[in-house]
Steps between C-alpha positions, in 0.01 A plus 500: 500500500284768342130516416277670248184596687187593309203697623231709335346833601175676407673807363844616397509745793451210744776303327741794514423559868571136586814492283652812652440383856643150458808625312556776760472240778749274314250216478536515121796590282286587199134514402380503140151644456298372204181704453173409331486124534167319476423249773226236499435315825240334718397700806219401737366248250487738202729547202636854521724713283693817563783720381797485733865593529759224541800535728808282438708516816853368550605399850709247695406192695593684822254783427216297347282446810527865608425612144185287481375640832578856392323464164194362677502792746535760222253340260143614441374149413364273772685204344779634279680280251849445637696230319874437543699321232861399565761652272714201410741676267583846378774732388761475779554876506125560538470245780796667673321834468183349651699375799670836552174694464329296770768557765 
């Protein structure tokens, strides 16, 4: 089984640093970086807003726990958003590529 993991970063440079490390370490097969998103959230009792960069990370069930720990260690946020969604279906050739890339 594969997962799409989402996290956000303060700046594109932070996102690129995280992406390169987790792909190099084979914790992720691919990371899409989506710059300039607007986030609205509650933090310490206040409504906050900020510009962030979204990372869309593809990984396997076997690598998920290590990936989450690694993102947390690399992240600048005290409590980073790390959400994992199961990939239930996809192009078979792409899913095969994911599997091979994570070996």
